ZAMARGU-4260 file (C-alpha; in steps of 0.2 Angstrom, whole numbers, plus 5000, padded with zeros to 4 digits):
<rodrens>
0) 5112/5841/5681 | 5128/5848/5673 | 5145/5840/5673 | 5160/5852/5678 | 5177/5851/5669
5) 5191/5844/5679 | 5203/5856/5686 | 5220/5859/5679 | 5229/5853/5695 | 5219/5836/5694
10) 5224/5834/5676 | 5242/5837/5680 | 5242/5825/5694 | 5235/5811/5683 | 5248/5815/5670
15) 5262/5814/5682 | 5256/5797/5689 | 5254/5790/5672 | 5272/5796/5667 | 5279/5789/5683
20) 5271/5772/5680 | 5277/5772/5661 | 5295/5777/5666 | 5295/5763/5680 | 5290/5750/5667
25) 5305/5754/5655 | 5319/5742/5653 | 5337/5742/5647 | 5339/5738/5629 | 5355/5729/5623
30) 5354/5738/5606 | 5359/5755/5615 | 5377/5748/5617 | 5379/5749/5598 | 5377/5768/5598
35) 5384/5771/5616 | 5398/5758/5619 | 5400/5766/5637 | 5383/5760/5642 | 5379/5743/5650
40) 5365/5736/5661 | 5366/5741/5679 | 5373/5728/5690 | 5362/5732/5705 | 5348/5721/5699
45) 5337/5735/5692 | 5333/5739/5674 | 5343/5755/5673 | 5357/5759/5661 | 5374/5762/5669
50) 5388/5773/5662 | 5405/5765/5663 | 5414/5782/5663 | 5404/5791/5676 | 5399/5776/5686
55) 5382/5782/5688 | 5365/5774/5684 | 5353/5782/5671 | 5334/5780/5669 | 5332/5768/5654
60) 5326/5780/5642 | 5335/5785/5626 | 5333/5803/5628 | 5340/5803/5645 | 5356/5793/5639
65) 5358/5806/5625 | 5357/5820/5638 | 5369/5812/5649 | 5381/5811/5634 | 5381/5830/5632
70) 5383/5833/5651 | 5399/5842/5657 | 5403/5827/5669 | 5402/5814/5655 | 5413/5825/5643
75) 5426/5828/5657 | 5427/5809/5661 | 5428/5805/5642 | 5442/5817/5640 | 5452/5808/5653
80) 5452/5792/5643 | 5466/5790/5631 | 5461/5793/5613 | 5471/5777/5609 | 5461/5766/5620
85) 5444/5759/5615 | 5430/5753/5626 | 5427/5735/5620 | 5417/5720/5626 | 5428/5708/5616
90) 5437/5694/5625 | 5453/5699/5634 | 5469/5701/5625 | 5481/5687/5630 | 5499/5684/5624
95) 5504/5669/5613 | 5510/5659/5628 | 5493/5658/5636 | 5486/5655/5618 | 5498/5640/5616
100) 5493/5633/5633 | 5475/5634/5629 | 5477/5626/5612 | 5487/5612/5619 | 5474/5609/5632
105) 5460/5609/5619 | 5471/5596/5609 | 5472/5585/5625 | 5453/5586/5627 | 5450/5582/5609
110) 5460/5566/5610 | 5457/5559/5628 | 5441/5565/5636 | 5425/5575/5635 | 5424/5594/5631
115) 5413/5596/5647 | 5428/5591/5657 | 5437/5607/5654 | 5425/5617/5664 | 5431/5608/5680
120) 5449/5604/5674 | 5452/5623/5670 | 5446/5629/5687 | 5457/5616/5696 | 5472/5622/5686
125) 5468/5640/5690 | 5466/5637/5708 | 5483/5628/5710 | 5492/5639/5697 | 5493/5655/5707
130) 5509/5664/5703 | 5511/5655/5686 | 5504/5657/5669 | 5490/5645/5674 | 5481/5658/5684
135) 5477/5667/5668 | 5469/5652/5660 | 5451/5655/5655 | 5445/5640/5645 | 5428/5632/5647
140) 5418/5621/5636 | 5411/5634/5623 | 5429/5641/5620 | 5436/5624/5620 | 5424/5618/5607
145) 5427/5634/5596 | 5446/5631/5597 | 5443/5613/5591 | 5431/5618/5577 | 5437/5635/5571
150) 5456/5635/5575 | 5465/5619/5576 | 5456/5608/5563 | 5455/5623/5550 | 5474/5626/5553
155) 5478/5608/5550 | 5466/5608/5534 | 5475/5623/5527 | 5492/5616/5530 | 5487/5600/5521
160) 5480/5610/5506 | 5496/5620/5505 | 5507/5604/5506 | 5498/5595/5492 | 5495/5609/5480
165) 5501/5604/5463 | 5505/5586/5468 | 5499/5570/5460 | 5489/5560/5472 | 5478/5545/5476
170) 5461/5544/5483 | 5453/5531/5495 | 5435/5532/5497 | 5421/5523/5507 | 5404/5527/5513
175) 5396/5522/5530 | 5381/5526/5542 | 5384/5533/5559 | 5374/5530/5575 | 5362/5544/5571
180) 5358/5536/5554 | 5367/5550/5544 | 5377/5544/5529 | 5395/5549/5528 | 5407/5549/5514
185) 5425/5548/5520 | 5438/5554/5508 | 5457/5550/5511 | 5471/5556/5501 | 5489/5550/5498
190) 5502/5561/5491 | 5521/5565/5493 | 5524/5579/5505 | 5540/5589/5501 | 5540/5596/5518
195) 5539/5580/5528 | 5549/5570/5514 | 5537/5555/5514 | 5521/5548/5507 | 5507/5556/5518
200) 5490/5549/5521 | 5477/5561/5528 | 5459/5564/5530 | 5453/5576/5517 | 5434/5577/5521
205) 5420/5568/5530 | 5405/5573/5520 | 5387/5570/5525 | 5377/5563/5510 | 5358/5560/5508
210) 5358/5547/5494 | 5373/5535/5492 | 5371/5534/5473 | 5386/5535/5461 | 5382/5552/5455
215) 5379/5559/5473 | 5395/5552/5479 | 5405/5557/5464 | 5399/5575/5466 | 5403/5575/5484
220) 5421/5569/5481 | 5423/5582/5467 | 5417/5596/5478 | 5429/5591/5491 | 5444/5590/5480
225) 5440/5607/5472 | 5438/5615/5489 | 5456/5609/5493 | 5462/5616/5476 | 5464/5599/5468
230) 5460/5593/5451 | 5454/5576/5446 | 5466/5576/5432 | 5480/5574/5444 | 5472/5559/5452
235) 5483/5544/5448 | 5475/5531/5458 | 5458/5527/5466 | 5455/5514/5480 | 5439/5507/5487
240) 5430/5492/5492 | 5421/5481/5480 | 5404/5489/5481 | 5396/5491/5464 | 5392/5510/5468
245) 5410/5513/5471 | 5419/5502/5457 | 5406/5496/5445 | 5409/5498/5426 | 5393/5509/5424
250) 5385/5523/5434 | 5398/5522/5448 | 5410/5533/5456 | 5424/5524/5447 | 5416/5526/5430
255) 5414/5545/5432 | 5432/5547/5438 | 5438/5538/5423 | 5429/5551/5412 | 5439/5565/5420
260) 5455/5556/5423 | 5457/5542/5410 | 5474/5536/5416 | 5469/5534/5434 | 5471/5516/5440
265) 5459/5506/5451 | 5465/5497/5466 | 5453/5486/5474 | 5456/5483/5493 | 5467/5468/5496
270) 5460/5466/5513 | 5442/5465/5507 | 5447/5453/5493 | 5456/5441/5505 | 5441/5442/5517
275) 5429/5437/5502 | 5441/5423/5497 | 5440/5414/5514 | 5422/5418/5515 | 5418/5409/5499
280) 5430/5395/5503 | 5422/5393/5520 | 5405/5389/5512 | 5412/5372/5506 | 5412/5367/5524
285) 5398/5358/5533 | 5384/5370/5540 | 5387/5363/5557 | 5404/5371/5558 | 5397/5388/5555
290) 5384/5385/5568 | 5397/5381/5581 | 5407/5396/5577 | 5392/5407/5579 | 5383/5399/5593
295) 5397/5394/5605 | 5403/5412/5608 | 5385/5418/5608 | 5381/5406/5622 | 5392/5416/5633
300) 5390/5434/5626 | 5376/5441/5636 | 5377/5430/5652 | 5389/5433/5666 | 5383/5418/5675
305) 5388/5406/5661 | 5405/5415/5659 | 5408/5413/5678 | 5403/5395/5677 | 5415/5392/5662
310) 5429/5401/5671 | 5427/5390/5687 | 5427/5374/5676 | 5443/5381/5667 | 5452/5384/5683
315) 5448/5366/5688 | 5455/5359/5672 | 5470/5370/5670 | 5475/5372/5689 | 5476/5391/5687
320) 5463/5405/5686 | 5457/5410/5669 | 5463/5428/5671 | 5481/5421/5674 | 5481/5408/5660
325) 5489/5412/5643 | 5475/5401/5634 | 5461/5412/5626 | 5443/5409/5632 | 5430/5405/5619
330) 5420/5421/5622 | 5425/5431/5606 | 5411/5432/5594 | 5413/5429/5575 | 5409/5444/5565
335) 5408/5445/5546 | 5413/5464/5545 | 5429/5461/5556 | 5442/5453/5545 | 5453/5446/5558
340) 5441/5437/5570 | 5436/5421/5561 | 5453/5413/5564 | 5454/5418/5582 | 5437/5411/5586
345) 5442/5394/5577 | 5458/5394/5587 | 5449/5398/5604 | 5436/5384/5602 | 5449/5372/5596
350) 5460/5376/5611 | 5446/5374/5624 | 5438/5359/5615 | 5439/5347/5630 | 5433/5360/5643
355) 5419/5365/5631 | 5413/5346/5630 | 5412/5345/5649 | 5404/5362/5651 | 5390/5358/5639
360) 5387/5341/5646 | 5384/5349/5663 | 5374/5364/5655 | 5362/5353/5646 | 5353/5348/5663
365) 5355/5364/5672 | 5350/5378/5659 | 5332/5384/5656 | 5321/5372/5646 | 5320/5385/5632
370) 5339/5384/5628 | 5341/5366/5633 | 5339/5360/5615 | 5353/5371/5609 | 5365/5366/5623
375) 5362/5347/5618 | 5365/5351/5600 | 5382/5360/5604 | 5387/5346/5616 | 5384/5333/5602
380) 5394/5343/5590 | 5408/5344/5602 | 5408/5326/5605 | 5409/5322/5587 | 5427/5318/5582
385) 5424/5323/5564 | 5420/5341/5569 | 5436/5341/5579 | 5445/5335/5564 | 5438/5350/5553
390) 5444/5362/5566 | 5461/5355/5565 | 5461/5358/5547 | 5453/5376/5547 | 5463/5384/5561
395) 5480/5385/5552 | 5473/5389/5535 | 5461/5403/5541 | 5475/5410/5552 | 5487/5411/5538
400) 5474/5421/5527 | 5471/5433/5542 | 5490/5435/5544 | 5492/5441/5526 | 5476/5452/5528
405) 5484/5460/5544 | 5500/5463/5534 | 5491/5473/5521 | 5481/5484/5534 | 5497/5494/5537
410) 5496/5512/5531 | 5514/5512/5523 | 5521/5496/5515 | 5536/5493/5503 | 5529/5488/5486
415) 5542/5474/5484 | 5537/5467/5501 | 5518/5467/5496 | 5522/5459/5480 | 5532/5446/5489
420) 5519/5443/5502 | 5505/5440/5489 | 5516/5429/5478 | 5522/5418/5493 | 5504/5416/5499
425) 5497/5412/5482 | 5511/5400/5477 | 5510/5391/5494 | 5491/5389/5493 | 5492/5383/5475
430) 5506/5371/5479 | 5494/5362/5491 | 5482/5357/5478 | 5491/5358/5461 | 5506/5350/5454
435) 5521/5360/5448 | 5513/5359/5430 | 5497/5366/5436 | 5487/5350/5436 | 5475/5347/5451
440) 5483/5334/5463 | 5472/5318/5468 | 5465/5319/5486 | 5478/5308/5494 | 5492/5319/5487
445) 5485/5336/5493 | 5494/5345/5508 | 5481/5346/5521 | 5492/5351/5535 | 5503/5340/5547
450) 5492/5342/5562 | 5476/5337/5552 | 5484/5322/5545 | 5491/5316/5562 | 5473/5318/5570
455) 5465/5309/5555 | 5477/5294/5556 | 5475/5293/5575 | 5456/5293/5573 | 5454/5277/5563
460) 5464/5265/5574 | 5455/5273/5589 | 5438/5268/5581 | 5444/5250/5577 | 5444/5254/5558
465) 5425/5256/5559 | 5419/5257/5541 | 5407/5271/5546 | 5422/5281/5553 | 5433/5278/5538
470) 5419/5284/5527 | 5417/5300/5537 | 5436/5303/5537 | 5436/5301/5519 | 5422/5313/5517
475) 5432/5326/5528 | 5447/5324/5516 | 5435/5327/5501 | 5427/5343/5509 | 5444/5350/5514
480) 5451/5346/5497 | 5436/5356/5489 | 5439/5371/5501 | 5457/5372/5496 | 5452/5372/5478
485) 5439/5385/5480 | 5452/5396/5490 | 5465/5395/5477 | 5452/5399/5463 | 5446/5414/5473
490) 5463/5421/5476 | 5467/5418/5457 | 5451/5428/5453 | 5452/5442/5465 | 5471/5446/5468
495) 5481/5446/5451 | 5477/5464/5447 | 5484/5470/5464 | 5499/5458/5462 | 5503/5466/5445
500) 5502/5483/5452 | 5514/5479/5467 | 5526/5470/5455 | 5527/5485/5444 | 5530/5497/5459
505) 5543/5485/5467 | 5555/5489/5452 | 5557/5507/5460 | 5566/5499/5475 | 5584/5505/5476
510) 5591/5487/5475 | 5583/5486/5458 | 5583/5503/5450 | 5602/5504/5454 | 5605/5486/5447
515) 5612/5488/5430 | 5608/5469/5426 | 5592/5467/5435 | 5582/5483/5432 | 5569/5483/5419
520) 5567/5495/5404 | 5559/5512/5407 | 5545/5508/5396 | 5540/5493/5408 | 5538/5504/5423
525) 5520/5507/5429 | 5510/5523/5425 | 5517/5526/5408 | 5506/5541/5406 | 5516/5550/5419
530) 5532/5547/5410 | 5526/5554/5393 | 5524/5571/5401 | 5543/5573/5402 | 5549/5557/5393
535) 5565/5563/5387 | 5571/5570/5404 | 5565/5555/5413 | 5574/5543/5401 | 5590/5552/5403
540) 5589/5553/5422 | 5584/5534/5422 | 5600/5530/5412 | 5611/5542/5422 | 5606/5537/5440
545) 5616/5521/5438 | 5633/5531/5437 | 5631/5541/5453 | 5641/5535/5468 | 5627/5536/5480
550) 5637/5529/5494 | 5649/5544/5493 | 5638/5557/5486 | 5633/5565/5503 | 5615/5563/5500
555) 5612/5549/5513 | 5621/5550/5530 | 5620/5531/5533 | 5622/5524/5516 | 5609/5520/5503
560) 5592/5517/5513 | 5583/5501/5511 | 5566/5509/5509 | 5560/5516/5492 | 5553/5532/5499
565) 5568/5538/5509 | 5579/5534/5494 | 5569/5543/5481 | 5567/5558/5493 | 5586/5560/5493
570) 5587/5558/5474 | 5574/5572/5473 | 5585/5584/5481 | 5602/5578/5473 | 5612/5593/5466
575) 5598/5605/5464 | 5586/5593/5456 | 5597/5584/5444 | 5585/5569/5445 | 5569/5579/5450
580) 5558/5572/5436 | 5563/5554/5438 | 5560/5555/5457 | 5544/5565/5456 | 5537/5552/5444
585) 5542/5537/5455 | 5535/5545/5471 | 5519/5549/5462 | 5518/5530/5458 | 5521/5525/5476
590) 5506/5535/5482 | 5496/5520/5477 | 5487/5513/5492 | 5488/5495/5498 | 5470/5493/5504
595) 5455/5501/5511 | 5459/5498/5529 | 5464/5516/5532 | 5446/5522/5528 | 5438/5508/5539
600) 5449/5515/5553 | 5442/5532/5550 | 5424/5525/5553 | 5430/5516/5569 | 5435/5534/5575
605) 5418/5540/5571 | 5410/5526/5580 | 5420/5529/5596 | 5417/5548/5595 | 5398/5549/5590
610) 5390/5538/5602 | 5371/5535/5606 | 5372/5548/5620 | 5380/5561/5608 | 5370/5557/5592
615) 5366/5575/5590 | 5384/5581/5587 | 5386/5591/5571 | 5395/5584/5556 | 5407/5599/5556
620) 5412/5595/5574 | 5413/5577/5571 | 5425/5580/5556 | 5435/5592/5566 | 5438/5579/5580
625) 5442/5565/5567 | 5454/5577/5558 | 5464/5581/5573 | 5465/5563/5579 | 5470/5555/5563
630) 5483/5569/5560 | 5491/5563/5576 | 5488/5545/5572 | 5496/5545/5555 | 5512/5554/5562
635) 5513/5543/5577 | 5511/5558/5589 | 5502/5561/5605 | 5493/5578/5609 | 5508/5584/5619
640) 5519/5582/5604 | 5509/5594/5592 | 5515/5611/5595 | 5503/5625/5591 | 5508/5632/5574
645) 5509/5650/5569 | 5493/5648/5559 | 5483/5642/5574 | 5489/5657/5584 | 5483/5669/5569
650) 5466/5660/5569 | 5465/5662/5588 | 5456/5679/5589 | 5439/5686/5595 | 5432/5682/5578
655) 5429/5664/5583 | 5415/5670/5595 | 5405/5677/5580 | 5402/5660/5574 | 5397/5652/5591
660) 5379/5656/5589 | 5377/5650/5571 | 5388/5635/5570 | 5390/5627/5588 | 5377/5615/5594
665) 5374/5611/5612 | 5379/5593/5609 | 5396/5599/5601 | 5401/5606/5619 | 5397/5589/5627
670) 5404/5577/5615 | 5415/5562/5617 | 5420/5553/5632 | 5430/5537/5630
</rodrens>
């Protein structure tokens, strides 16, 4: 049997069916818009192409689109469009007023709430802003994130780089680990700003590092300075905590800085030093004192039932609710990394001593058997009058150390005030245990504090001169004497270098530099290597500054200022720079930082911003938020006070969207909620 060939008609029908099936499966391709900008995907739900000029759908086939472009209808519609206008899918063109409004909203979001909130807040503002500029607001979380990361923070960084170009500066450095276990190196810079006429402290960089070795940290620091256009040769001071990787003599960040900037001086953190002084001195106390400081607050820390029970007892003792009383409750925990807590915990326990005695007497029989032994131990320690005596000695002593520590945590301090504070504290502490000739005093001649002596004298008659009690009280005196000696030795060991630096800087105060009798010779001023750069000019200006009538010179409106920075800022601008070299040298010296507290404050910002629920936030977004917040903090401003600058408006273009895909994480859009 032979097979006949299919007819031509049948072949044509099969071909048409195949072509129809092939064409129906075609889909619109976004790549076509590059060649044909007037094409977009049809809005009717199909996969057809749509001509924006002719307002007609086209079968999604490249040859069809090409034929449509050559059609008479399309050419006629294209000619109607102005040659000056361009079809573009870029974001809308908004005026500067709308840009400023969106930038300020982004600033407020950065400082006070989560970025996701702008999705809802923006819609509410648009709905209630009909007839005003608010109806043109189009700000959602992606755009808000890009404004923070690509506009506001970069503008502040560039302004900072321009302001410190060519200036002498000091660096404050520290390293820490965030909640996602990423190591971060925080670089803070201090320099004299001619635009703001004051010493400026600012965040330079927040750098992710892998290994916290001296070499890695130094290279990260050097790269950060070079990116900002700074040279290590202009670094006059370096401050950090006492970690060996930071300030060690060999193979540390400091040893490498010394190689490139030999005249740079090292300033060890006064706050860290004071905290270490009291820590080592406290080790001379009996171990049960540390146990009480740790376990009494811990007893209440995670139990609302115990807190409520104590508050009820407190109300019964004091006659008023705990919330209304001015007395602090003993709930604050002692923490080694928080410098100003130990004294507060001691004071809180001492203030609530009698109530704590009653509470733990009751708690011993009521708590679970697993913790009953701890309750009994604490009760017995509270009932021991010797422990009460120790607390009377410790409270004023530790509180005084923490008061001095808190003083040095300020960002800007007068050098003569710092020198005076350290001198008074050391002389006062030394005078308690040493005679005027430097000889250690006998135990009965030491100044233990009036309250302590009163309580000790009252304890012995109360115990009917019991020999055991007398021996215990003498032992307390001996322990307290040993602690005072250790504290004085630690202060003498750790603080003289800082005291010498502050003493040298104090001679730049107007009350001294304008005092013909009291001022020191130029050769005794600090940082002599800066003087040698222009020694003749500075020598003449240092001599001549005495003979200017600054009260009537017109430089200062309200007379000679009492702070060094304001005085030297006026001297810098006096008669077109007559004293420019002297003032520039003095202001460079005054960039010397007082402590490392400012960089610790940066890591507090990091902890509040990058939380457990937002641990995937990129390091660049984290740095941008910290930069904005710290910029406002150091200038004592709020978000509403910072007006968008010209540079921010210039950066606010459609180009910020080009970086959205590559640089913006989903977590960056949902960060931070306080």
